C-alpha positions as a printed Julia matrix, in Angstrom:
298×3 Matrix{Float64}:
 148.73  114.24  -14.55
 145.43  113.15  -16.07
 144.38  111.83  -12.66
 145.12  115.21  -11.09
 143.03  117.0   -13.73
 140.14  114.61  -13.16
 140.19  115.13   -9.38
 140.43  118.89   -9.83
 137.44  118.79  -12.19
 135.44  116.84   -9.6
 136.33  119.33   -6.87
 135.16  122.21   -9.04
 131.91  120.39   -9.87
 131.14  119.61   -6.21
 131.93  123.19   -5.2
 129.45  124.47   -7.78
 126.83  122.07   -6.43
 127.58  123.28   -2.92
 126.98  126.89   -3.97
 123.63  125.88   -5.49
 122.44  123.93   -2.47
 123.53  126.72   -0.12
 121.58  129.26   -2.17
 118.51  126.98   -2.23
 118.74  126.6     1.54
 118.77  130.39    1.99
 115.78  130.78   -0.33
 113.82  128.06    1.49
 114.69  129.63    4.85
 113.33  133.0     3.72
 110.16  131.41    2.3
 109.72  129.31    5.43
 109.66  132.36    7.71
 106.8   133.85    5.71
 104.92  130.54    5.33
 105.4   129.75    9.03
 103.77  133.03   10.07
 100.84  132.54    7.68
 100.39  128.97    8.93
 100.46  130.14   12.55
  97.77  132.75   11.96
  95.68  130.36    9.88
  95.94  127.68   12.55
  94.35  130.01   15.09
  91.4   130.69   12.81
  91.02  127.02   11.85
  91.01  125.99   15.52
  88.33  128.56   16.33
  86.13  127.31   13.5
  86.59  123.72   14.67
  85.72  124.73   18.23
  82.59  126.5    17.03
  81.55  123.47   14.99
  82.05  121.2    17.98
  80.05  123.52   20.16
  77.09  123.8    17.8
  77.17  120.08   17.06
  77.07  119.33   20.75
  74.21  121.71   21.48
  72.16  120.43   18.57
  72.77  116.81   19.55
  71.93  117.52   23.19
  68.88  119.72   22.83
  67.52  118.94   19.4
  68.78  115.48   18.52
  65.6   114.6    16.64
  66.09  117.5    14.24
  69.77  116.91   13.64
  69.36  115.02   10.37
  72.35  116.47    8.51
  74.33  113.69    6.88
  77.49  115.63    7.73
  77.21  114.25   11.27
  75.97  110.74   10.52
  78.92  108.46   11.12
  79.36  105.46    8.87
  81.59  102.74   10.29
  81.35  100.64    7.12
  81.63  102.97    4.12
  81.61  101.45    0.64
  83.26  104.37   -1.14
  85.97  106.62    0.32
  87.54  109.73   -1.17
  91.13  110.55   -0.2
  92.36  114.09   -0.84
  96.15  114.16   -0.52
  98.64  117.01   -0.87
 102.2   116.74   -2.17
 104.64  119.33   -3.5
 104.88  120.48   -7.1
 108.68  120.33   -6.84
 111.23  117.89   -5.48
 114.53  118.32   -3.62
 112.76  118.23   -0.26
 113.95  114.93    1.19
 111.27  112.42    2.13
 108.5   115.03    2.3
 106.5   113.68   -0.64
 107.4   110.04    0.0
 105.83  110.08    3.48
 102.52  111.35    2.13
 102.48  108.88   -0.75
 103.26  105.97    1.58
 100.42  107.02    3.89
  97.99  107.15    0.97
  99.09  103.73   -0.26
  98.66  102.28    3.23
  95.14  103.7     3.5
  94.28  102.32    0.07
  95.48   98.84    1.03
  93.55   98.93    4.32
  90.29  100.0     2.68
  90.65   97.58   -0.22
  91.13   94.71    2.23
  87.55   95.46    3.37
  86.31   95.76   -0.23
  85.97   99.53    0.06
  86.35  101.51   -3.16
  88.95  104.29   -2.88
  88.91  107.38   -5.05
  91.94  109.69   -5.1
  91.94  113.46   -5.45
  95.56  114.55   -5.92
  96.97  117.99   -5.14
 100.59  118.47   -6.24
 102.62  117.33   -9.22
 104.8   114.82   -7.35
 101.87  112.77   -6.1
 100.17  112.96   -9.48
 103.32  111.81  -11.28
 103.8   108.88   -8.91
 100.28  107.46   -9.12
 100.13  108.11  -12.87
 103.34  106.11  -13.26
 101.75  103.32  -11.17
  98.66  103.37  -13.44
  96.44  104.35  -10.51
  93.32  106.23  -11.48
  93.05  109.77  -10.11
  89.58  111.27   -9.85
  90.89  114.86   -9.76
  94.3   116.43  -10.39
  95.35  119.86   -9.15
  98.76  121.26  -10.14
 100.16  124.6    -8.99
  97.96  124.78   -5.9
 100.27  123.3    -3.26
 103.09  125.67   -4.26
 100.81  128.71   -4.22
  97.74  128.14   -2.01
  94.75  130.4    -2.41
  91.34  130.29   -0.78
  89.37  130.24   -4.02
  91.16  127.15   -5.29
  90.78  125.4    -1.95
  87.05  126.09   -2.18
  86.95  124.42   -5.59
  88.82  121.34   -4.39
  86.68  120.7    -1.34
  83.43  121.69   -3.08
  83.86  118.96   -5.68
  84.36  116.38   -2.92
  81.44  117.65   -0.81
  79.09  117.65   -3.8
  79.89  113.98   -4.38
  79.31  113.34   -0.66
  75.89  115.02   -0.81
  74.97  113.04   -3.92
  75.99  109.76   -2.23
  78.85  109.2    -4.7
  81.17  108.88   -1.72
  80.52  108.12    1.94
  83.69  109.37    3.6
  86.29  112.05    2.86
  89.82  111.85    4.26
  92.49  114.55    3.98
  96.17  113.51    4.01
  99.12  115.89    4.04
 102.51  116.47    5.62
 102.15  119.33    8.09
 104.59  121.77    9.65
 105.78  120.85   13.14
 108.92  122.96   13.55
 111.96  124.16   11.6
 113.42  120.68   11.25
 110.41  118.37   11.53
 107.2   117.62    9.67
 104.13  115.8    10.95
 102.0   113.51    8.8
  98.33  114.39    9.24
  95.39  112.14    8.34
  92.07  113.84    9.04
  88.54  112.56    8.55
  86.83  115.59    7.0
  83.38  114.07    6.48
  81.31  112.89    8.2
  82.08  114.97   11.29
  81.83  113.23   14.64
  79.5   114.99   17.03
  81.36  115.53   20.32
  79.85  113.83   23.36
  80.59  113.46   27.03
  80.62  115.49   30.18
  83.94  117.14   29.31
  82.51  118.69   26.16
  79.33  119.63   27.98
  81.22  121.39   30.74
  83.43  123.22   28.26
  80.53  124.3    26.07
  78.21  125.39   28.82
  80.82  127.24   30.83
  82.61  129.12   28.09
  80.02  129.74   25.4
  77.52  132.54   24.96
  76.12  130.91   21.81
  72.39  130.38   21.65
  70.7   128.47   18.82
  67.25  129.42   17.62
  65.01  126.53   16.69
  64.16  127.92   13.28
  67.73  128.78   12.32
  69.74  125.77   13.5
  69.87  124.16   10.07
  71.11  127.35    8.43
  73.73  127.82   11.13
  75.04  124.29   10.64
  75.15  124.68    6.86
  77.03  127.98    7.01
  79.43  126.73    9.62
  80.06  123.48    7.77
  80.83  125.44    4.6
  83.41  127.57    6.41
  84.76  124.55    8.29
  85.33  122.53    5.12
  86.73  125.38    3.02
  89.09  126.69    5.65
  90.36  123.29    6.74
  91.25  122.59    3.1
  92.91  126.0     2.81
  94.81  125.53    6.07
  96.0   122.08    4.95
  97.5   123.69    1.82
  99.23  126.4     3.86
 100.43  123.91    6.46
 101.76  121.64    3.73
 103.63  124.51    2.06
 105.33  125.5     5.31
 106.31  121.87    5.87
 107.62  121.66    2.31
 109.91  124.68    2.81
 111.06  123.23    6.12
 111.87  119.87    4.52
 113.65  121.51    1.57
 115.69  123.74    3.86
 116.8   120.72    5.84
 117.51  118.68    2.7
 119.59  121.48    1.17
 121.48  121.93    4.45
 122.33  118.21    4.44
 123.34  118.4     0.79
 125.58  121.41    1.46
 127.29  119.61    4.35
 127.74  116.47    2.24
 129.25  118.54   -0.56
 131.64  120.14    1.93
 132.74  116.71    3.15
 133.13  115.51   -0.43
 135.33  118.5    -1.3
 137.46  117.78    1.77
 138.0   114.14    0.75
 138.69  115.06   -2.87
 141.2   117.71   -1.76
 143.05  115.1     0.31
 143.02  112.74   -2.68
 144.27  115.57   -4.93
 147.13  116.44   -2.56
 148.07  112.79   -2.24
 148.04  112.28   -6.01
 150.04  115.48   -6.51
 152.62  114.35   -3.94
 152.9   110.98   -5.68
 153.31  112.72   -9.02
 156.1   114.98   -7.68
 157.82  112.0    -6.04
 157.67  110.05   -9.32
 159.15  112.99  -11.25
 161.97  113.37   -8.71
 162.76  109.65   -8.94
 162.85  109.88  -12.73
 165.19  112.9   -12.62
 167.52  111.24  -10.12
 167.48  108.0   -12.11
 168.36  109.93  -15.28
 171.25  111.72  -13.61
 172.57  108.45  -12.23
 172.45  106.83  -15.66
 174.53  109.68  -17.1
 177.41  109.1   -14.69
């Protein structure tokens, strides 16, 4: 009888867990729909900004190469100091979402350190911060509450700190790492070199720029144009990375909760079979005892 009570208790516990995971899946699904739409709209704007930057960079490099002295476009194949901005979630229960980002950051760190390159980490999200703090890895900046609720002002602050260090030669390269949204069931790890920006070259870019663009650059205003565009490019790419990461997080959590719900369902099924089997054995034992007692009384 005690075995039956124990199995019944387990069934009840797993059923309660199943209700929780099902509810969390529904919540993540609702949040994902909203985040997916925001990410889609933001992606369009981010792509347009990137196209504009490529176009202006190309025209400046083609027509005014001698005046293009912005360090934003000066590639450095052998940097001595690299900043990595990485985004993880503030919460767990989203499968391997955070683990993939952390592994990518660790791999980059190992690769750079093998070439004696100093790596500085700027962490966005509690899970990444907790991991590297536990590993006694120094974090240059920590941002909590941003990945779960992205806003443009905070993204400006994050990227501005990194860009200021870049301008002051405290770092020579800035890399952005995050897990991005691919579709409802998949995420895509993204590693983007934010600074310096590579100036596009080649006939393909030339053809595209000259055939599609109406942009004209005045000699006296090219520097101002580049500065304004770079500001928007950096800020919005950081903002889009936060939005993209949030959509991916909801997608990963929805999938994880769906798997957990299905596993709980299977567990209840197996426990129910075990309960019925134990109950049948218990009834059989009681019948044998009754029959044995009656036989002994004859």
